[in-house]
C-alpha positions in Angstrom: -5.0 -24.8 -4.6 -1.4 -24.2 -4.0 -0.3 -20.5 -2.8 1.5 -18.4 -5.1 5.0 -17.6 -3.8 8.1 -15.7 -4.7 10.8 -13.5 -3.1 11.4 -10.0 -3.3 12.9 -6.6 -1.6 12.3 -3.1 -1.1 14.9 -0.3 -0.2 14.0 3.2 0.5 15.4 6.5 1.6 13.5 9.5 3.2 14.7 13.0 2.9 13.3 15.7 5.0 14.1 19.2 3.7 12.8 22.9 4.0 10.4 22.2 1.3 9.0 18.9 2.6 9.7 15.3 2.6 10.8 13.2 -0.2 10.9 9.3 -0.4 12.6 7.2 -2.9 11.9 3.6 -2.9 12.7 0.6 -5.3 12.0 -3.1 -5.2 11.8 -6.1 -7.1 9.4 -9.3 -6.8 10.5 -12.5 -8.4 7.5 -14.9 -8.5 8.0 -18.7 -8.4 7.5 -19.7 -12.0 4.2 -21.4 -12.6 4.2 -21.4 -16.6 2.0 -18.2 -16.9 3.9 -15.4 -18.5 1.4 -13.0 -16.8 2.4 -14.4 -13.4 6.1 -15.4 -14.1 7.4 -12.0 -15.0 9.4 -10.3 -12.3 7.9 -7.0 -11.1 10.5 -4.1 -10.7 8.9 -0.8 -9.1 10.3 2.4 -8.1 8.4 5.0 -6.2 9.0 8.8 -5.9 6.9 10.8 -3.4 6.8 14.3 -2.2 4.9 15.7 0.7 4.6 19.3 1.5 2.8 20.4 4.7 0.3 23.3 4.6 -0.6 23.2 8.2 -0.1 20.8 11.3 -3.2 19.0 10.0 -2.9 19.3 6.1 -0.6 18.1 3.4 -0.4 18.0 -0.4 1.6 15.4 -2.2 2.6 14.0 -5.6 3.7 10.5 -6.3 5.0 8.5 -9.4 5.0 4.7 -9.5 7.2 3.5 -12.1 7.2 -0.2 -12.9 7.9 -2.7 -15.7 4.9 -2.9 -18.3 3.5 -6.3 -18.7 1.6 -7.4 -21.9 -1.7 -8.9 -21.5 -1.8 -8.4 -17.9 -5.6 -8.3 -17.5 -8.5 -8.8 -20.1 -6.0 -8.6 -22.8 -4.6 -5.1 -21.8 -0.9 -4.1 -21.2 -0.3 -2.9 -17.6 1.3 0.4 -18.0 4.6 0.9 -16.2 3.8 4.7 -15.2 1.2 6.1 -12.8 0.9 9.5 -11.3 -0.9 10.4 -8.3 -1.5 14.0 -6.6 -3.6 14.5 -3.6 -4.6 16.3 -0.4 -4.5 14.7 3.0 -6.1 15.9 6.0 -6.0 14.5 9.6 -7.4 15.9 12.8 
């Protein structure tokens, strides 16, 4: 078996403000072509995340991951290009 390889990059900006921290990221990955469209399609991905501190130990956050859709990605289903995540994180 040969390892699957490719090249890519990510760039990001973090903005601290009075209402929390926002990060904006964008990247691309261009796989080495192997003849399978599910693998050979470049992935373009953007991430927007906002974190709001509730206390020194607790935060809430929301995140959107936006990437190109890919037909027939797994089990004949299309990989959807938008995912939303909301959560609470606690550290002590």
